[in-house]
C-alpha positions as CSV (number, residue, x, y, z in Angstrom):
1,M,57.8,-41.2,-64.9
2,A,57.4,-37.8,-63.4
3,P,58.2,-34.9,-65.7
4,K,61.5,-33.1,-65.1
5,R,61.4,-29.6,-63.8
6,P,63.3,-27.0,-65.8
7,A,66.7,-26.3,-64.1
8,G,65.9,-22.6,-63.9
9,D,62.8,-23.3,-61.8
10,G,64.9,-25.2,-59.3
11,A,67.4,-22.4,-59.0
12,A,64.7,-19.9,-58.5
13,A,63.1,-22.0,-55.8
14,S,66.4,-22.4,-54.1
15,R,66.9,-18.6,-54.1
16,A,63.4,-18.0,-52.9
17,G,64.1,-20.4,-50.0
18,K,67.0,-18.2,-48.9
19,R,65.0,-15.0,-49.2
20,P,63.4,-13.5,-46.1
21,R,59.8,-14.5,-45.7
22,A,58.4,-11.0,-46.4
23,A,60.4,-10.7,-49.6
24,A,59.2,-14.0,-50.9
25,A,55.6,-13.0,-50.2
26,A,56.2,-9.7,-52.1
27,A,57.7,-11.5,-55.1
28,S,54.8,-13.9,-55.3
29,G,52.2,-11.2,-55.7
30,S,51.4,-10.4,-52.1
31,S,49.5,-7.2,-51.2
32,F,52.8,-5.7,-50.0
33,P,55.0,-4.9,-53.1
34,L,58.7,-4.9,-52.7
35,T,59.0,-1.1,-53.1
36,T,56.4,-0.6,-50.3
37,L,58.3,-2.9,-48.0
38,R,61.6,-1.1,-48.7
39,L,59.9,2.3,-48.0
40,W,58.6,1.1,-44.7
41,S,62.0,-0.3,-43.9
42,T,63.7,3.0,-44.6
43,T,61.1,5.0,-42.6
44,I,61.4,2.7,-39.6
45,N,65.2,2.9,-39.6
46,M,65.0,6.7,-39.9
47,L,62.9,6.7,-36.7
48,L,65.1,4.3,-34.8
49,F,68.2,6.3,-35.8
50,V,66.6,9.6,-34.6
51,L,65.8,8.0,-31.3
52,R,69.3,6.6,-31.0
53,L,70.7,10.0,-31.9
54,R,68.7,11.6,-29.1
55,R,70.0,9.1,-26.6
56,R,73.6,9.7,-27.6
57,T,73.3,13.5,-27.4
58,R,71.4,13.2,-24.1
59,S,69.4,16.3,-25.2
60,T,67.1,17.7,-22.5
61,D,64.7,18.7,-25.3
62,D,63.5,15.6,-27.2
63,S,61.9,17.7,-29.9
64,A,64.7,20.3,-30.5
65,P,65.7,20.8,-34.1
66,I,68.3,18.3,-35.5
67,S,71.5,20.0,-36.7
68,P,72.7,19.7,-40.3
69,S,75.7,17.7,-39.2
70,Q,73.3,15.2,-37.5
71,I,71.3,15.0,-40.6
72,G,74.5,14.2,-42.6
73,S,75.2,11.5,-40.1
74,L,71.6,10.2,-40.5
75,G,72.1,10.0,-44.2
76,T,75.4,8.1,-43.9
77,E,74.0,5.6,-41.5
78,L,70.7,5.1,-43.5
79,G,72.8,4.5,-46.6
80,Q,74.7,1.7,-44.8
81,I,71.4,0.2,-43.4
82,S,69.6,0.3,-46.7
83,R,72.3,-1.8,-48.4
84,R,72.0,-4.6,-45.8
85,P,70.3,-7.7,-47.2
86,G,66.7,-8.1,-46.0
87,T,66.7,-4.9,-44.0
88,F,63.0,-4.5,-44.2
89,T,62.4,-7.8,-42.4
90,R,64.1,-6.8,-39.2
91,Y,61.0,-5.1,-37.7
92,S,57.3,-6.1,-37.8
93,L,55.5,-4.2,-40.5
94,F,52.2,-4.7,-38.7
95,R,53.3,-2.6,-35.7
96,V,54.0,0.5,-37.7
97,K,51.6,3.3,-37.0
98,P,50.7,5.8,-39.7
99,N,52.1,8.8,-37.8
100,I,55.7,7.5,-38.1
101,C,56.3,9.2,-41.4
102,S,54.9,12.5,-40.1
103,F,57.1,12.2,-37.0
104,V,60.3,11.8,-39.1
105,I,59.3,14.6,-41.5
106,R,58.6,16.9,-38.5
107,K,62.0,16.1,-37.1
108,L,63.7,16.9,-40.4
109,H,61.5,20.1,-40.9
110,N,62.7,21.3,-37.5
111,M,66.1,22.1,-39.0
112,D,64.8,25.6,-39.7
113,G,64.1,26.3,-36.0
114,D,60.3,26.0,-36.0
115,S,58.9,25.6,-32.5
116,S,58.3,22.0,-31.5
117,T,55.6,20.4,-29.5
118,H,57.8,20.2,-26.4
119,N,58.7,23.9,-26.8
120,K,55.0,24.7,-27.1
121,R,54.3,22.8,-23.9
122,G,57.1,24.7,-22.1
123,S,55.8,28.0,-23.4
124,I,52.2,27.1,-22.3
125,L,53.3,26.3,-18.8
126,Q,55.6,29.4,-18.5
127,D,53.4,31.9,-20.3
128,Q,50.0,31.6,-18.7
129,N,48.4,33.9,-21.3
130,L,48.7,31.3,-24.0
131,E,46.1,28.6,-24.9
132,P,46.3,25.6,-22.5
133,M,47.1,22.1,-24.0
134,S,47.8,18.5,-23.0
135,V,51.0,17.9,-21.1
136,P,52.8,14.6,-20.8
137,L,52.7,12.8,-17.4
138,D,56.4,12.4,-17.4
139,D,56.8,16.2,-17.6
140,L,54.6,16.7,-14.6
141,K,56.4,14.0,-12.7
142,R,59.7,15.8,-13.4
143,I,58.6,19.3,-12.3
144,T,57.0,17.9,-9.1
145,K,59.8,15.5,-8.2
146,N,57.5,12.6,-8.9
147,F,54.8,14.1,-6.8
148,S,57.0,14.3,-3.8
149,Y,55.6,15.1,-0.4
150,V,57.9,18.1,-0.1
151,R,56.1,19.6,-3.1
152,L,52.6,19.0,-1.7
153,L,50.7,22.3,-1.3
154,G,47.4,20.8,0.0
155,E,44.7,18.2,-0.5
156,G,41.0,17.9,-0.5
157,G,38.2,15.4,-1.0
158,F,39.0,15.0,-4.7
159,S,42.6,15.9,-5.2
160,K,46.1,16.6,-4.1
161,V,47.9,19.8,-5.2
162,Y,51.6,19.9,-5.9
163,K,54.0,22.7,-6.7
164,G,55.7,22.3,-10.1
165,V,58.9,24.1,-10.7
166,L,59.8,24.8,-14.4
167,E,63.2,25.0,-15.9
168,N,63.2,28.8,-15.9
169,G,62.3,28.8,-12.2
170,S,58.6,29.8,-12.6
171,M,56.0,27.7,-10.9
172,I,52.6,26.2,-11.5
173,A,50.2,24.2,-9.4
174,V,49.6,20.6,-10.4
175,K,46.3,19.2,-9.2
176,K,46.3,15.4,-9.2
177,L,42.8,14.0,-9.0
178,T,42.4,11.1,-6.6
179,S,39.0,9.9,-7.8
180,A,38.6,8.0,-11.1
181,I,37.1,9.7,-14.1
182,E,36.4,8.3,-17.5
183,K,39.1,9.6,-19.9
184,R,36.8,11.1,-22.5
185,H,34.7,12.8,-20.0
186,F,37.7,14.3,-18.3
187,E,39.2,15.6,-21.5
188,N,35.8,17.1,-22.6
189,E,35.4,18.9,-19.3
190,A,39.0,20.1,-19.3
191,H,38.6,21.6,-22.8
192,H,35.4,23.3,-21.5
193,L,37.2,24.7,-18.5
194,M,40.1,25.9,-20.6
195,G,37.9,28.6,-22.1
196,L,37.4,30.3,-18.7
197,N,39.3,33.6,-18.5
198,H,38.7,36.2,-15.7
199,P,41.0,38.1,-13.3
200,N,39.2,36.5,-10.3
201,I,39.2,32.9,-11.6
202,V,42.3,30.6,-11.3
203,K,43.5,30.0,-14.9
204,L,43.9,26.5,-16.3
205,V,47.2,26.3,-18.1
206,G,47.3,22.6,-19.1
207,Y,45.9,19.2,-18.4
208,C,47.0,15.5,-18.5
209,S,45.1,12.3,-19.0
210,E,47.2,9.2,-19.3
211,T,47.3,5.5,-18.4
212,E,50.5,4.2,-17.1
213,T,51.6,0.6,-16.3
214,I,52.8,0.0,-12.8
215,P,54.1,-3.2,-11.2
216,T,51.6,-4.5,-8.6
217,M,51.5,-7.5,-6.2
218,Y,48.7,-9.9,-7.0
219,H,48.4,-13.2,-5.2
220,G,52.0,-13.1,-4.3
221,K,53.2,-12.3,-7.8
222,I,54.3,-9.0,-9.4
223,V,52.0,-8.2,-12.3
224,N,51.6,-5.1,-14.5
225,A,48.5,-3.1,-13.8
226,E,47.1,-0.1,-15.6
227,R,46.4,3.1,-13.6
228,S,44.7,6.2,-15.1
229,E,46.1,9.6,-14.1
230,N,44.1,12.8,-14.5
231,L,45.7,16.1,-13.7
232,L,45.1,19.8,-14.1
233,C,47.8,22.4,-14.4
234,L,46.9,25.7,-12.9
235,E,48.5,29.1,-12.4
236,Y,50.5,29.3,-9.1
237,L,49.3,31.8,-6.5
238,P,52.1,32.6,-4.1
239,N,50.0,34.0,-1.2
240,G,48.2,30.7,-0.7
241,C,44.5,30.5,0.2
242,L,42.3,33.0,1.9
243,R,42.0,30.7,5.0
244,S,45.6,31.4,6.0
245,H,44.9,35.2,6.0
246,L,41.7,35.2,8.0
247,S,41.7,36.8,11.4
248,D,39.5,38.9,13.6
249,E,39.1,42.6,13.4
250,S,42.0,43.4,15.7
251,T,44.7,41.8,13.7
252,G,45.6,40.7,10.1
253,L,44.7,42.4,6.9
254,D,43.7,46.0,6.7
255,W,40.1,46.8,5.7
256,D,41.0,48.1,2.3
257,I,42.5,44.7,1.4
258,R,39.6,42.8,2.9
259,Y,37.1,44.8,0.9
260,K,39.1,44.3,-2.3
261,I,39.0,40.5,-1.7
262,I,35.2,40.6,-1.1
263,K,34.6,42.5,-4.3
264,G,37.0,40.2,-6.3
265,I,35.2,37.0,-5.0
266,C,31.9,38.5,-6.0
267,N,33.1,39.4,-9.5
268,G,34.6,35.9,-10.0
269,L,31.3,34.3,-8.9
270,H,29.3,36.6,-11.2
271,Y,31.5,35.4,-14.1
272,L,30.7,31.7,-13.3
273,H,27.0,32.3,-12.7
274,E,26.1,34.9,-15.4
275,E,28.9,35.5,-17.9
276,W,30.1,32.0,-19.0
277,L,28.4,30.1,-21.8
278,T,26.8,27.7,-19.4
279,P,26.4,28.7,-15.8
280,I,28.8,27.0,-13.4
281,I,27.7,26.3,-9.8
282,H,30.7,25.9,-7.7
283,M,29.1,23.8,-4.9
284,D,32.2,24.0,-2.6
285,L,32.9,27.7,-2.2
286,K,35.1,28.3,0.9
287,P,38.2,30.2,1.9
288,E,40.4,27.2,1.0
289,N,39.2,27.5,-2.6
290,I,40.0,31.2,-2.9
291,L,43.6,31.8,-3.7
292,L,45.5,35.1,-3.5
293,D,48.2,36.4,-6.0
294,D,51.1,38.7,-5.3
295,N,48.8,41.7,-5.0
296,M,46.3,39.9,-2.8
297,V,43.8,39.7,-5.7
298,P,41.5,36.8,-5.0
299,K,40.9,34.0,-7.5
300,I,38.3,31.3,-7.2
301,A,39.6,27.7,-7.6
302,D,38.1,24.2,-7.9
303,F,35.1,25.6,-9.7
304,G,34.9,22.7,-12.2
305,L,34.9,19.7,-9.8
306,S,31.1,19.3,-9.9
307,R,31.2,19.0,-13.7
308,L,34.1,16.5,-13.5
309,F,32.7,14.3,-10.8
310,G,29.0,14.9,-11.1
311,T,26.8,16.6,-8.6
312,E,25.9,13.6,-6.4
313,K,29.5,12.6,-5.8
314,T,30.4,16.2,-5.1
315,R,27.6,16.5,-2.6
316,T,28.8,13.2,-0.9
317,V,32.3,14.6,-0.4
318,T,31.4,18.2,0.5
319,I,28.9,17.3,3.3
320,S,31.1,14.6,4.8
321,P,33.1,15.1,7.9
322,K,36.1,15.9,5.7
323,G,34.1,18.4,3.7
324,T,32.9,21.9,4.3
325,F,29.7,21.5,6.2
326,G,29.6,25.0,7.6
327,Y,29.4,26.6,4.1
328,M,26.6,24.5,2.9
329,A,22.9,25.6,2.8
330,Q,20.4,23.4,4.4
331,E,18.4,22.7,1.3
332,Y,21.6,21.1,-0.2
333,I,22.5,19.1,2.9
334,N,19.0,17.8,3.5
335,R,17.5,17.5,0.0
336,G,20.4,17.8,-2.4
337,I,18.8,20.9,-4.1
338,I,21.4,22.6,-6.3
339,T,20.9,26.1,-7.5
340,K,23.0,29.3,-7.8
341,Q,21.7,30.2,-4.4
342,L,23.8,27.4,-2.9
343,D,26.9,29.4,-3.8
344,I,25.3,32.6,-2.6
345,F,24.9,31.0,0.9
346,S,28.6,30.0,0.9
347,L,29.5,33.6,-0.2
348,G,27.6,35.0,2.8
349,V,29.5,32.9,5.2
350,I,32.8,33.9,3.6
351,I,32.0,37.6,3.8
352,I,31.2,37.3,7.5
353,E,34.6,35.5,8.0
354,I,36.5,38.2,6.1
355,V,34.9,41.0,8.1
356,T,34.9,39.3,11.5
357,G,37.4,36.5,11.4
358,G,34.7,34.0,12.4
359,R,31.8,32.4,10.6
360,D,29.2,32.8,13.4
361,Y,26.1,34.6,12.2
362,P,22.7,35.0,13.9
363,D,19.7,32.8,12.9
364,E,16.9,34.6,11.2
365,G,14.8,36.4,13.9
366,E,17.3,35.6,16.6
367,T,19.2,38.9,16.6
368,L,18.5,42.1,15.0
369,P,21.1,43.0,12.3
370,L,21.8,46.3,13.9
371,E,22.6,44.6,17.3
372,Y,24.9,42.1,15.4
373,M,26.7,44.9,13.6
374,K,27.5,47.2,16.5
375,P,30.3,45.2,18.1
376,I,31.9,44.5,14.8
377,L,31.9,48.2,13.8
378,N,33.3,49.1,17.2
379,N,36.1,46.5,16.9
380,W,37.1,48.0,13.5
381,R,37.1,51.6,15.0
382,H,39.5,50.4,17.7
383,R,41.6,48.7,15.1
384,M,42.1,51.7,12.9
385,D,44.8,54.1,14.0
386,E,42.8,57.2,13.2
387,A,39.0,57.7,13.0
388,P,37.7,55.6,10.2
389,R,36.4,57.4,7.2
390,E,32.7,57.5,6.7
391,L,33.1,55.4,3.5
392,E,34.9,52.6,5.4
393,C,32.2,52.4,8.0
394,Y,29.6,52.3,5.3
395,Q,31.4,49.5,3.5
396,I,31.7,47.4,6.6
397,K,28.0,47.9,7.5
398,R,27.0,47.2,3.9
399,C,29.0,44.0,3.7
400,I,27.4,42.7,6.9
401,E,24.0,43.4,5.6
402,I,24.7,41.6,2.3
403,A,26.2,38.6,4.1
404,L,23.1,38.3,6.4
405,D,20.9,38.4,3.3
406,C,23.0,35.6,1.7
407,V,22.7,33.2,4.6
408,K,18.9,33.4,4.9
409,P,17.5,29.8,5.3
410,E,14.9,30.3,2.5
411,R,16.9,30.3,-0.7
412,T,14.4,32.4,-2.6
413,K,15.1,35.3,-0.2
414,R,18.8,35.3,-1.0
415,P,20.0,37.9,-3.5
416,T,21.5,37.1,-6.9
417,I,25.2,37.7,-7.5
418,G,24.3,40.6,-9.8
419,K,22.2,42.2,-7.1
420,I,25.1,41.8,-4.6
421,I,27.5,43.6,-6.9
422,E,25.0,46.4,-7.3
423,M,24.7,46.7,-3.5
424,L,28.5,46.9,-2.9
425,P,29.6,50.5,-2.5
426,G,32.6,52.0,-4.4
427,E,36.1,52.0,-3.1
């Protein structure tokens, strides 16, 4: 005859059968003690309550401090939740991430009005003197109207640029990269470019690298597909690119402004070539990549694309029919040789365009520089209301000489950017 079980054991077994599975495991010596499960339960419910609270208040700032009255409501509801039987079994313990506790603590700590992550992001984008940081994709969609066509500022071989309007009415430029880049590489290069700081370089004020899930048709069915998005947030320059301001000597910008633009471009290029930690070769210097601020101060843009996409991919795009063939030196087009002198060649073409409105220049040995300069100087004399000052004539003549040196076919004969700055006369 089988021995009888003690009555107490049967009652205990019955009660265990009614317990939630996780509680029974904890009571039987599992690696999750009952107190630990209850702690996780409370933490999870705190998080869920905060999220529900945000949805109820419809706050536009998800990270704004929680008021004392909301905290009181939080305590009351948590008290009711914690007394419910088996509360800690309602959510999967194995989906909880370690930062949940810090998230809730940060929410409670924000009662004293400390700046939140969202507020920091807003400050970063609005105050472009602060340190750039990562910006959520949803924020960039919001300020660009989901990358609407009406916000499109321009596009190139690697990207599309949109105008982003912030809540305070200020604006930034959001560059959405159209070519795929590995996330870690993009973030490393974005951090590298964030350190650049010069009056003639477009400032990076933020970046974004996220993967989003989008519905996609596949063999007649709608499936979820992942798409990586890499974006750069840049200061917004209201006067657009230099291309829209170029004209011949008889119209357009006065000489003083043109000369200031030339000097600014040279100073920005000197910073990239000689002053930054590791020299940056632009590889695609052209009027479209030189932007102008309210005071017509030039700023070089798109200087980091060769680092983001690699030199070979950059070369493939820039010398394609959609690229900027006219600004590329022959050694780069034919043999892929990349040196600082590649940018110097492009600079020479740009200077000629600024002075004359066109990019035609004589081949070496075809026309004497003096013969090339005479009609340009005469055009400027006719343009100016009064007889041009001797300094202005000298500046024009000197800029043409520098430009012709820059576009010499043999790269070793082109001047360095430092030498060019020394050659430019004062204002």
